[in-house]
N, C-alpha and C positions, 0 to 999 in steps of 0.2 A: 314885870312878866307874872302873868298868874302861874301858880303852881298847883291846883289842883290837880288828883288824878286823872279826871277825865281828860283836863286840859294836857296833860304830858301825854297820854293815851292818842289824843286826837292830833297832837304835834307829830307824833310818831306814824299815824296814819298817812297823814299828809305827806311827811317826806317819803313815804313809800310811794305814792302816788307820782310825786313831781318833785325829787330831790333838787334841782336845778333851782326851781322857782318858789317852793313852799314858804319860805321866809319872807319873802317879798310880798306874797299874799298876806300874810298875816300882818305885816308892818303897815300895809296898804289902810287897815282899819285904824290905825293908832292914831292918825291926822283926821280922820272922818269926822262928820258931824255926829256919829254914833260908835265912837270906840269900842264900846262893851258888844257890838253886835258880832265883832270878829272874835271875840272871846266866847260867847255863846254859841258861834259857829262852829268854832274848834272844839269846845265841850260836847256839845249835843251832837252835831253830825256827826263828826269823826270820833271823839271820846266815848261816845254812847252807843250811836247806831251802827258807824263802819264797823267798831270794834266788837259786836255782837258775835256770841258763837253760831253756829248752824250755816253760815256763808263764808268762804273764803274772800278776800280783798278782789281777787280777780273776778269771781261772781258779783261781787256787789257793784262792781264799776261797768259790767255789764248791763246788769239792771238799770245803774242809773243813766247811762248812755241811753238806754231804751225810753226810760221816763222822760228824761228831758226831751228827745225826739220827738215824743208821742205830745209833748207841752207845748214843743216850737219853742223852747227856750234855747236862744242861741248864745246867750251871754255866756249861761255855765258850760255850756256842751262843750266849747272848744277844749277847756281844762280837762273834762272829763274824758273826752276822745283822748287826749294825749295820754292822760292817765291811764286808761284802758291798754294804751299800746305799750306805755311802760312796765305794765304788768305782766305782758304776754299776748295779749289780743292781737289779731293781725286786723291790717285794712281791710280785706276781703270779710272777715268776720265782723266787724263793724259796720260795714257796708248793710250785710245781711241782716243785722239786727236792726237797724236803722230802716231798711225797707220794710221788715217785718211790722213796723209800728205804721206803715200807710193802711192798715187793715183798720186800725183804732183811732187815727188822726188824720187821716185823708192826705192826699197829694200834696196841697199847700205846704203842710209842715215839714213834708219830706223834701220838697223842692227848697224850704227855706233853710233846711237842716243839711241836708246830705251834700246839696250842692256847693253851696257855699261856706259852711263850716266845716264840713269833714273836708273837702278840696282844700280848703286855705291849710288845714292843720297837717294833712299828708305833703302837701307842697312844701310845708316849713321842713318838715321832718326829712323828706327825699332830697334837700339841698345837699 
């Protein structure tokens, strides 16, 4: 396992985002065709970007949900919607920020992200 300072910070951030699943996410890269990609993701995304001063983790997760919604990135969006809920955003607030993205990315992205992805995450959490 990597022990760089950025990696350690990154793991801590990931744990705050999704304490139940962060280890499985990191482990999933170990047997992939690019195991170093997981190390880089933890070090850079979380250890360097998410841990920067100036925004708290809650705000960063809201920005991430908005950005992924605007891009129509349904794969990572589920993880970040869950993370945003874990740090205190409500379902209603997340829907509103996703709706805001209609202005920038159009209705197709909204239909592809809000209806299936957000609805799935909310349904799973409301069981």
